N, CA, C and O of each residue as an XYZ file, in Angstrom:
532
protein
N      68.894    126.447    192.870
C      69.428    127.794    192.929
C      70.451    127.939    194.063
O      70.434    127.207    195.052
N      71.315    128.890    193.876
C      72.214    129.356    194.920
C      71.868    130.825    195.113
O      71.745    131.577    194.146
N      71.712    131.227    196.368
C      71.330    132.608    196.659
C      72.371    133.231    197.569
O      72.838    132.602    198.519
N      72.734    134.482    197.270
C      73.680    135.203    198.112
C      73.090    136.542    198.512
O      72.350    137.166    197.751
N      73.431    136.971    199.715
C      73.077    138.295    200.202
C      74.357    139.021    200.537
O      75.295    138.413    201.053
N      74.416    140.320    200.252
C      75.704    140.996    200.318
C      75.667    142.384    200.942
O      74.618    143.006    201.108
N      76.864    142.828    201.276
C      77.072    144.165    201.817
C      76.695    145.247    200.792
O      76.394    146.382    201.161
N      76.715    144.885    199.516
C      76.382    145.859    198.472
C      74.867    146.038    198.286
O      74.417    146.629    197.304
N      74.090    145.515    199.247
C      72.626    145.680    199.287
C      71.898    144.888    198.203
O      70.857    145.319    197.706
N      72.440    143.748    197.843
C      71.786    142.914    196.843
C      71.549    141.507    197.361
O      72.255    141.007    198.237
N      70.534    140.893    196.789
C      70.305    139.457    196.884
C      70.444    138.956    195.457
O      69.764    139.443    194.553
N      71.322    137.987    195.254
C      71.534    137.450    193.916
C      71.109    135.990    193.877
O      71.374    135.217    194.798
N      70.448    135.639    192.791
C      69.990    134.271    192.573
C      70.760    133.706    191.384
O      70.725    134.250    190.280
N      71.455    132.603    191.638
C      72.307    131.969    190.640
C      71.748    130.597    190.277
O      71.108    129.939    191.096
N      71.995    130.182    189.061
C      71.672    128.819    188.658
C      72.707    127.884    189.267
O      73.907    128.066    189.066
N      72.245    126.885    190.011
C      73.179    125.920    190.596
C      73.806    125.050    189.509
O      74.935    124.583    189.663
N      73.085    124.829    188.416
C      73.594    123.972    187.342
C      74.636    124.678    186.480
O      75.686    124.109    186.181
N      74.346    125.920    186.081
C      75.240    126.615    185.146
C      76.157    127.637    185.811
O      77.181    128.018    185.244
N      75.789    128.082    187.017
C      76.561    129.120    187.691
C      76.242    130.526    187.195
O      76.873    131.493    187.622
N      75.272    130.642    186.302
C      74.915    131.950    185.749
C      73.991    132.708    186.684
O      73.133    132.129    187.349
N      74.190    134.023    186.717
C      73.332    134.898    187.500
C      71.965    134.977    186.834
O      71.862    135.309    185.653
N      70.905    134.668    187.603
C      69.547    134.706    187.062
C      68.796    135.961    187.465
O      67.956    136.456    186.713
N      69.099    136.480    188.659
C      68.392    137.680    189.115
C      69.232    138.406    190.143
O      69.987    137.788    190.893
N      69.098    139.715    190.172
C      69.731    140.552    191.180
C      68.647    141.437    191.770
O      68.046    142.252    191.068
N      68.402    141.273    193.057
C      67.350    142.002    193.747
C      67.997    143.096    194.592
O      68.952    142.835    195.324
N      67.487    144.298    194.493
C      68.069    145.435    195.191
C      67.344    145.648    196.519
O      66.122    145.791    196.556
N      68.108    145.666    197.599
C      67.567    145.843    198.947
C      67.815    147.273    199.429
O      68.621    148.001    198.848
N      67.122    147.664    200.484
C      67.275    149.010    201.040
C      68.522    149.171    201.889
O      68.954    150.294    202.148
N      69.112    148.049    202.330
C      70.259    148.138    203.210
C      71.123    146.891    203.068
O      70.797    145.994    202.290
N      72.208    146.831    203.807
C      73.129    145.694    203.768
C      72.387    144.416    204.163
O      71.649    144.402    205.148
N      72.583    143.357    203.400
C      71.930    142.068    203.663
C      72.823    141.252    204.590
O      73.983    140.989    204.274
N      72.275    140.858    205.729
C      73.038    140.143    206.756
C      72.699    138.663    206.843
O      73.470    137.879    207.396
N      71.545    138.276    206.297
C      71.130    136.875    206.389
C      70.126    136.581    205.287
O      69.497    137.480    204.728
N      69.999    135.291    204.994
C      69.139    134.891    203.885
C      68.611    133.493    204.133
O      69.294    132.675    204.748
N      67.392    133.202    203.658
C      66.828    131.865    203.817
C      65.806    131.558    202.736
O      65.089    132.445    202.273
N      65.746    130.289    202.337
C      64.778    129.806    201.355
C      63.544    129.255    202.049
O      63.650    128.656    203.120
N      62.380    129.450    201.454
C      61.178    128.757    201.916
C      61.319    127.279    201.540
O      62.064    126.947    200.618
N      60.611    126.390    202.244
C      60.749    124.954    201.974
C      60.386    124.562    200.541
O      60.928    123.592    200.010
N      59.475    125.308    199.911
C      59.093    125.010    198.529
C      59.966    125.744    197.506
O      59.747    125.630    196.300
N      60.953    126.495    197.998
C      61.898    127.263    197.173
C      61.243    128.369    196.352
O      61.847    128.864    195.400
N      60.016    128.767    196.704
C      59.328    129.830    195.968
C      59.657    131.223    196.503
O      59.510    132.217    195.792
N      60.104    131.293    197.762
C      60.375    132.583    198.382
C      61.749    132.604    199.038
O      62.280    131.573    199.451
N      62.306    133.804    199.121
C      63.548    134.054    199.843
C      63.251    135.120    200.876
O      62.593    136.115    200.573
N      63.729    134.922    202.092
C      63.668    135.967    203.117
C      65.078    136.495    203.303
O      66.031    135.721    203.393
N      65.211    137.817    203.361
C      66.523    138.417    203.611
C      66.418    139.380    204.785
O      65.497    140.193    204.856
N      67.371    139.279    205.704
C      67.455    140.192    206.839
C      68.479    141.264    206.544
O      69.472    141.015    205.861
N      68.236    142.472    207.065
C      69.105    143.606    206.749
C      69.496    144.395    207.989
O      68.913    144.242    209.063
N      70.503    145.244    207.806
C      70.992    146.078    208.910
C      70.012    147.177    209.308
O      70.192    147.803    210.353
N      68.992    147.424    208.511
C      67.982    148.427    208.879
C      66.862    147.839    209.735
O      65.888    148.531    210.036
N      66.989    146.567    210.132
C      66.005    145.928    210.996
C      64.830    145.316    210.269
O      63.857    144.910    210.904
N      64.898    145.240    208.944
C      63.784    144.675    208.190
C      64.091    143.261    207.709
O      65.246    142.854    207.581
N      63.009    142.532    207.450
C      63.065    141.254    206.743
C      62.287    141.466    205.449
O      61.113    141.835    205.477
N      62.938    141.235    204.328
C      62.286    141.345    203.024
C      61.980    139.951    202.522
O      62.784    139.033    202.684
N      60.808    139.791    201.907
C      60.413    138.497    201.361
C      60.260    138.663    199.852
O      59.510    139.518    199.381
N      60.979    137.835    199.108
C      61.067    137.937    197.657
C      60.470    136.711    196.990
O      60.625    135.594    197.484
N      59.790    136.911    195.874
C      59.307    135.831    195.026
C      60.465    135.419    194.109
O      60.974    136.245    193.351
N      60.878    134.166    194.171
C      62.036    133.715    193.399
C      61.763    133.784    191.890
O      62.630    134.216    191.131
N      60.581    133.369    191.450
C      60.285    133.300    190.013
C      60.249    134.680    189.367
O      60.789    134.875    188.279
N      59.608    135.643    190.043
C      59.428    136.971    189.446
C      60.457    137.994    189.907
O      60.697    138.991    189.227
N      61.071    137.742    191.078
C      61.973    138.726    191.663
C      61.248    139.844    192.392
O      61.876    140.794    192.860
N      59.930    139.736    192.490
C      59.129    140.778    193.141
C      59.278    140.730    194.655
O      59.391    139.657    195.246
N      59.277    141.898    195.269
C      59.234    142.001    196.723
C      57.802    141.751    197.164
O      56.899    142.500    196.794
N      57.585    140.696    197.958
C      56.236    140.329    198.400
C      55.849    141.008    199.701
O      54.680    141.331    199.911
N      56.833    141.230    200.588
C      56.531    141.824    201.893
C      57.804    142.378    202.505
O      58.906    141.897    202.244
N      57.622    143.404    203.329
C      58.703    143.928    204.160
C      58.217    143.896    205.598
O      57.218    144.530    205.937
N      58.924    143.154    206.442
C      58.548    142.963    207.843
C      59.424    143.896    208.674
O      60.649    143.776    208.643
N      58.816    144.825    209.416
C      59.551    145.976    209.924
C      59.589    146.182    211.439
O      59.891    147.297    211.866
N      59.313    145.215    212.253
C      59.214    145.466    213.695
C      60.527    145.427    214.475
O      60.548    145.868    215.624
N      61.611    144.927    213.912
C      62.885    144.937    214.636
C      63.434    146.363    214.702
O      63.194    147.172    213.807
N      64.166    146.657    215.763
C      64.725    147.997    215.951
C      66.236    148.048    215.723
O      66.860    149.090    215.921
N      66.821    146.926    215.309
C      68.247    146.875    215.007
C      68.458    145.799    213.937
O      67.498    145.162    213.504
N      69.680    145.598    213.517
C      70.013    144.668    212.435
C      69.420    143.283    212.657
O      69.474    142.741    213.761
N      68.856    142.720    211.599
C      68.386    141.335    211.616
C      69.578    140.454    211.259
O      70.141    140.570    210.170
N      69.955    139.579    212.176
C      71.157    138.764    212.014
C      70.886    137.367    211.446
O      71.798    136.713    210.941
N      69.625    136.910    211.531
C      69.311    135.569    211.065
C      67.835    135.478    210.708
O      66.985    136.044    211.394
N      67.536    134.758    209.623
C      66.162    134.505    209.212
C      66.018    133.043    208.805
O      66.990    132.392    208.422
N      64.798    132.542    208.895
C      64.535    131.186    208.448
C      63.048    130.928    208.329
O      62.240    131.618    208.951
N      62.689    129.946    207.539
C      61.295    129.536    207.368
C      61.023    128.285    208.189
O      61.918    127.471    208.415
N      59.786    128.141    208.630
C      59.365    126.895    209.269
C      59.287    125.810    208.195
O      59.139    126.123    207.013
N      59.386    124.533    208.594
C      59.349    123.447    207.615
C      58.073    123.416    206.770
O      58.102    122.967    205.624
N      56.954    123.889    207.326
C      55.711    123.915    206.552
C      55.555    125.203    205.748
O      54.585    125.350    205.004
N      56.502    126.145    205.888
C      56.466    127.397    205.143
C      55.476    128.420    205.648
O      55.309    129.473    205.032
N      54.807    128.133    206.769
C      53.771    129.030    207.279
C      54.301    130.152    208.161
O      53.561    131.071    208.512
N      55.589    130.079    208.523
C      56.180    131.095    209.399
C      57.599    131.439    208.973
O      58.321    130.623    208.400
N      57.967    132.668    209.272
C      59.351    133.116    209.158
C      59.790    133.500    210.556
O      59.044    134.143    211.294
N      60.994    133.109    210.917
C      61.555    133.511    212.205
C      62.723    134.451    211.924
O      63.471    134.260    210.965
N      62.869    135.468    212.774
C      63.986    136.406    212.636
C      64.593    136.671    214.003
O      63.891    136.740    215.012
N      65.907    136.819    214.013
C      66.636    137.164    215.229
C      67.453    138.410    214.963
O      67.986    138.592    213.868
N      67.552    139.275    215.972
C      68.117    140.601    215.735
C      69.074    141.045    216.832
O      69.113    140.476    217.923
N      69.844    142.078    216.510
C      70.674    142.737    217.509
C      69.826    143.397    218.588
O      70.352    143.761    219.640
N      68.528    143.559    218.352
C      67.645    144.137    219.375
C      67.294    143.136    220.482
O      66.474    143.427    221.352
N      67.931    141.941    220.438
C      67.810    140.888    221.460
C      66.502    140.106    221.371
O      66.177    139.339    222.278
N      65.758    140.290    220.300
C      64.454    139.654    220.173
C      64.424    138.633    219.046
O      65.151    138.741    218.058
N      63.563    137.642    219.225
C      63.219    136.679    218.188
C      61.768    136.961    217.830
O      60.909    137.061    218.707
N      61.504    137.087    216.551
C      60.136    137.361    216.114
C      59.697    136.266    215.147
O      60.492    135.732    214.374
N      58.403    135.951    215.218
C      57.809    134.954    214.327
C      56.692    135.638    213.544
O      55.807    136.277    214.113
N      56.761    135.484    212.236
C      55.822    136.134    211.318
C      55.012    135.077    210.583
O      55.542    134.018    210.248
N      53.748    135.346    210.329
C      52.917    134.465    209.513
C      53.107    134.784    208.041
O      53.156    135.954    207.661
N      53.215    133.764    207.213
C      53.433    134.008    205.789
C      52.136    134.162    204.999
O      52.177    134.530    203.825
N      50.996    133.892    205.611
C      49.738    134.109    204.888
C      49.329    135.579    204.938
O      48.719    136.089    203.998
N      49.665    136.259    206.037
C      49.290    137.674    206.211
C      50.490    138.601    206.332
O      50.351    139.821    206.241
N      51.672    138.019    206.539
C      52.922    138.748    206.799
C      52.858    139.536    208.099
O      53.617    140.488    208.282
N      51.968    139.154    208.998
C      51.846    139.828    210.290
C      52.748    139.183    211.337
O      53.059    137.993    211.273
N      53.159    140.006    212.304
C      53.911    139.523    213.450
C      52.984    138.673    214.311
O      51.910    139.130    214.705
N      53.392    137.437    214.606
C      52.565    136.532    215.408
C      53.105    136.339    216.808
O      52.342    136.049    217.730
N      54.414    136.495    216.985
C      54.983    136.323    218.323
C      56.301    137.080    218.420
O      57.049    137.207    217.451
N      56.555    137.574    219.622
C      57.820    138.232    219.946
C      58.369    137.532    221.179
O      57.735    137.525    222.234
N      59.540    136.948    221.040
C      60.119    136.167    222.124
C      61.252    136.949    222.773
O      62.232    137.309    222.120
N      61.103    137.205    224.063
C      62.090    137.958    224.831
C      62.838    137.007    225.758
O      62.343    135.927    226.079
N      64.012    137.407    226.180
C      64.768    136.596    227.128
C      66.265    136.695    226.926
O      67.035    136.552    227.875
N      66.682    136.940    225.691
C      68.116    137.120    225.457
C      68.549    138.474    226.015
O      67.782    139.437    226.005
N      69.778    138.531    226.498
C      70.323    139.781    227.046
C      71.372    140.402    226.124
O      71.985    141.413    226.468
N      71.576    139.793    224.950
C      72.475    140.342    223.946
C      71.922    139.961    222.576
O      70.891    139.295    222.482
N      72.598    140.379    221.529
C      72.115    140.181    220.158
C      71.848    138.713    219.851
O      72.571    137.824    220.301
N      70.796    138.482    219.077
C      70.470    137.146    218.598
C      71.156    136.967    217.252
O      70.922    137.737    216.321
N      72.007    135.947    217.154
C      72.814    135.760    215.953
C      72.366    134.603    215.069
O      72.771    134.518    213.910
N      71.536    133.716    215.602
C      71.046    132.613    214.775
C      69.679    132.150    215.267
O      69.407    132.128    216.467
N      68.835    131.783    214.322
C      67.512    131.241    214.616
C      67.219    130.125    213.625
O      67.673    130.168    212.481
N      66.463    129.129    214.061
C      66.077    128.028    213.179
C      64.932    127.252    213.802
O      64.827    127.148    215.024
N      64.085    126.716    212.960
C      63.068    125.770    213.402
C      63.655    124.370    213.374
O      64.532    124.072    212.563
N      63.170    123.513    214.261
C      63.547    122.103    214.199
C      62.909    121.494    212.942
O      61.948    122.053    212.414
N      63.424    120.365    212.457
C      62.880    119.756    211.235
C      61.388    119.436    211.296
O      60.713    119.457    210.267
N      60.863    119.139    212.491
C      59.429    118.857    212.611
C      58.612    120.123    212.849
O      57.384    120.055    212.903
N      59.267    121.279    212.991
C      58.568    122.552    213.171
C      58.002    122.781    214.550
O      57.347    123.797    214.785
N      58.238    121.860    215.475
C      57.657    121.982    216.816
C      58.521    122.783    217.781
O      58.055    123.175    218.851
N      59.769    123.030    217.414
C      60.699    123.718    218.301
C      61.402    124.840    217.535
O      61.556    124.792    216.314
N      61.813    125.834    218.286
C      62.549    126.953    217.728
C      63.851    127.089    218.472
O      63.874    127.039    219.702
N      64.936    127.259    217.745
C      66.248    127.426    218.359
C      66.712    128.859    218.125
O      66.456    129.438    217.069
N      67.395    129.426    219.116
C      67.983    130.749    218.942
C      69.353    130.775    219.630
O      69.534    130.254    220.730
N      70.293    131.395    218.946
C      71.633    131.563    219.497
C      71.900    133.039    219.700
O      71.420    133.874    218.932
N      72.672    133.368    220.740
C      72.890    134.756    221.095
C      74.292    134.932    221.664
O      74.978    133.956    221.968
N      74.703    136.173    221.801
C      75.970    136.498    222.444
C      75.857    136.487    223.963
O      76.853    136.732    224.643
N      74.675    136.213    224.521
C      74.525    136.201    225.980
C      74.936    134.878    226.590
O      74.866    134.712    227.808
């Protein structure tokens, strides 16, 4: 699949083989970032309303809305084992969520400006964050 997130408040799922649109998911706000789970079963999308939405790829159903950020979510990603989602926001925070309960597990402070990128290392033991600070 190819997945896009857009200013028009949609997440679109395309067939990588045919290029045909397979699903269009409607979000509550502008989509600023997007990420696939390692098993490709879920998509996480970050939005300008400070939420992370988690979507089931097969059904298109919204599985969870993660709501603790207070400003736009600029980056999202899954851990290599799929057990966590990381999000970085204009609120200067990095948050880690559990995918079994969708609960917030950690809030990482230290940046003095917006967080623009987040990622787990390939072995899942490290977390990277980029910021305007």
